[in-house]
C-alpha positions, 0 to 999 in steps of 0.5 A: 438524716438523724434528729440531731444533724437536722436541728444542727443544720437548721439551728432550731436547737442549740447544742451545748458542749459540756466543756464550753459550759463548765469552762464559762461557769468557772470563769464566771465565778473566777470573775466574782471572786477576783472582783471580790478580791480587787476590791478587798485590794482597794480597801486596804489600799484606802486604810492603810496608805503604808501597807503597799511600798513603791520601789521604782517611780513608773509612769503611772504613780497614783496616789496609793488613797486613788489606787485604792478607790480605781481597785474597789470600783473596778473590783466591784464591776467585775464582780457583778459582770462576773455574777451576770455572766453565770446568769447567761446575758449576752450583754454581760459577756461583752461587759466582761470582756471589757471589765477584764481587759481594763482589770489587765491595764490597770493591773500592769499600772499597778506592777510597781506596787504588787507585782506577783499579784498583778501578774496573776490578775493579768493572766487571769484576765486573759484567760477570762477574755479567751473564755468568754469570747470562744465559749461564752456563747454556750452558758446562754444556751 
């Protein structure tokens, strides 16, 4: 039995997959960038109420200023979670999955204001959730 097989069976040394580590690093950086973009989107909504135009009336029709605060706070939380995922914190992966899921739901509600951007963010949030669940533990190793 080789040393690699012995350590895998005992679990004393975790073997890391380069692809999984790279993917998790990519997701962490993506979370930080998306968080900053979402915060900027919130700041724009706070300072310029007329920038976003609503076409159809939806159930989730909040005031633009309310949406600005929601996006600003959510963006900061996503960026901070991405930073701690980059650091390899186990709790940050769980928080990352939760904030990515919340971000996807909030961007679904934001669809009438910025549909293409919202769909892009939802797709990236789903990718972040998958990567953190499937490959998140490799970054800690």
